[in-house]
C-alpha positions as CSV (number, residue, x, y, z in Angstrom):
1,X,-115.1,3.9,45.7
2,X,-111.6,3.6,47.2
3,X,-110.1,5.6,44.4
4,X,-112.6,8.4,45.0
5,X,-111.5,8.7,48.6
6,X,-107.9,8.9,47.6
7,X,-108.6,11.7,45.1
8,X,-110.5,13.6,47.8
9,X,-107.6,13.2,50.2
10,X,-105.1,14.4,47.5
11,X,-107.3,17.5,46.9
12,X,-107.4,18.3,50.6
13,X,-103.7,17.8,51.0
14,X,-103.1,20.3,48.2
15,X,-105.3,22.9,49.8
16,X,-103.7,22.7,53.2
17,X,-101.0,25.2,53.9
18,X,-97.7,23.7,54.7
19,X,-95.2,25.8,56.6
20,X,-92.3,26.9,54.5
21,X,-89.3,27.0,56.8
22,X,-87.1,28.6,54.2
23,X,-89.3,31.7,54.0
24,X,-89.3,32.2,57.7
25,X,-87.1,34.7,59.4
26,X,-83.7,33.1,59.9
27,X,-83.5,34.5,63.4
28,X,-86.4,32.3,64.6
29,X,-85.8,28.9,66.1
30,X,-86.8,26.2,63.7
31,X,-89.1,23.5,65.2
32,X,-87.5,20.1,65.8
33,X,-89.2,16.8,66.2
34,X,-89.2,15.7,69.8
35,X,-87.5,12.3,70.5
36,X,-89.8,9.6,71.6
37,X,-88.6,8.6,75.1
38,X,-89.8,5.0,74.6
39,X,-87.8,4.5,71.4
40,X,-84.8,6.3,72.8
41,X,-84.7,3.9,75.8
42,X,-81.9,1.3,75.7
43,X,-84.3,-1.6,76.6
44,X,-86.6,-0.7,73.7
45,X,-83.7,-0.7,71.3
46,X,-82.4,-4.0,72.5
47,X,-85.9,-5.5,72.2
48,X,-86.3,-4.2,68.7
49,X,-82.9,-5.5,67.7
50,X,-83.8,-9.0,69.1
51,X,-87.1,-9.0,67.3
52,X,-85.4,-8.1,64.0
53,X,-82.9,-10.9,64.5
54,X,-85.6,-13.4,65.3
55,X,-87.5,-12.3,62.2
56,X,-84.5,-12.7,60.0
57,X,-83.9,-16.2,61.4
58,X,-87.5,-17.1,60.8
59,X,-88.6,-17.5,64.5
60,X,-92.0,-16.2,65.3
61,X,-92.9,-13.9,68.2
62,X,-94.9,-16.6,69.9
63,X,-92.3,-19.3,69.6
64,X,-91.3,-20.8,73.0
65,X,-88.2,-22.7,74.1
66,X,-88.4,-26.4,73.2
67,X,-88.4,-27.5,76.9
68,X,-91.3,-25.3,77.7
69,X,-93.3,-26.6,74.7
70,X,-92.6,-30.2,75.6
71,X,-93.6,-29.7,79.3
72,X,-96.9,-28.0,78.3
73,X,-97.6,-30.8,75.8
74,X,-97.1,-33.4,78.5
75,X,-99.3,-31.5,81.0
76,X,-102.0,-31.2,78.4
77,X,-101.8,-35.0,77.6
78,X,-101.9,-35.9,81.3
79,X,-105.1,-33.8,81.8
80,X,-106.7,-35.4,78.8
81,X,-105.9,-38.9,80.0
82,X,-107.1,-38.2,83.5
83,X,-110.5,-36.9,82.2
84,X,-110.9,-39.9,79.9
85,X,-110.2,-42.3,82.7
86,X,-112.8,-40.6,84.9
87,X,-115.4,-40.7,82.1
88,X,-114.7,-44.4,81.5
89,X,-114.9,-45.2,85.2
90,X,-118.3,-43.5,85.4
91,X,-119.5,-45.3,82.2
92,X,-118.3,-48.7,83.4
93,X,-120.3,-48.6,86.6
94,X,-123.6,-50.3,86.1
95,X,-126.7,-49.1,88.1
96,X,-126.3,-52.0,90.5
97,X,-122.7,-51.0,91.4
98,X,-123.8,-47.3,91.8
99,X,-126.6,-48.3,94.2
100,X,-124.1,-50.5,96.2
101,X,-121.7,-47.5,96.5
102,X,-124.5,-45.2,97.7
103,X,-125.5,-47.7,100.4
104,X,-122.0,-48.2,101.5
105,X,-121.4,-44.4,101.7
106,X,-124.7,-44.1,103.7
107,X,-123.6,-46.8,106.1
108,X,-120.2,-45.2,106.6
109,X,-121.8,-41.9,107.4
110,X,-124.1,-43.5,110.0
111,X,-121.1,-45.2,111.6
112,X,-118.9,-42.1,111.8
113,X,-120.9,-39.7,114.0
114,X,-120.7,-41.9,117.2
115,X,-116.9,-41.9,116.9
116,X,-116.9,-38.1,116.6
117,X,-119.0,-37.7,119.7
118,X,-116.4,-39.8,121.7
119,X,-113.6,-37.6,120.4
120,X,-115.3,-34.4,121.5
121,X,-115.6,-35.6,125.2
122,X,-113.7,-33.3,127.6
123,X,-110.2,-34.4,128.6
124,X,-111.0,-34.8,132.3
125,X,-113.7,-37.4,131.5
126,X,-111.2,-39.5,129.4
127,X,-108.6,-39.3,132.2
128,X,-111.2,-40.3,134.8
129,X,-112.2,-43.4,132.8
130,X,-108.6,-44.4,132.4
131,X,-108.0,-44.1,136.1
132,X,-111.0,-46.3,136.8
133,X,-109.7,-49.0,134.5
134,X,-106.3,-48.8,136.2
135,X,-107.9,-49.0,139.6
136,X,-110.0,-52.1,138.7
137,X,-107.0,-53.8,137.2
138,X,-104.8,-53.3,140.3
139,X,-107.6,-54.5,142.6
140,X,-108.0,-57.6,140.5
141,X,-104.3,-58.3,140.6
142,X,-104.3,-58.0,144.4
143,X,-107.2,-60.5,144.6
144,X,-105.3,-63.1,142.6
């Protein structure tokens, strides 16, 4: 199958007319291949040179500096350990402990709202209460 395709391509290539530059009029300008601006750029040449040197040394394209590899490995290990610890903590809690935690959280939620209401009182009410306390303390001191 593949050999048949190659034969057909060879036949087509033989039939196609190729320009013969020698037979053209010598006064005509001969076509030149345009330079590729990417390949002509200095940065591309330096990158290509660096890739060739790395290939000769046996370094892969994806190879990273040793420090970066070590740091990524440590981060990955820390995440894995953290996930394992969380899973173990969930597994170790028996249903009784879970129920106790739920009740404790519910009690904490019931206790918190009254504190928040006191915090939202206007400033002048708080100052007035403080003044009353001070006034009662000074009158008690005078009585003694």
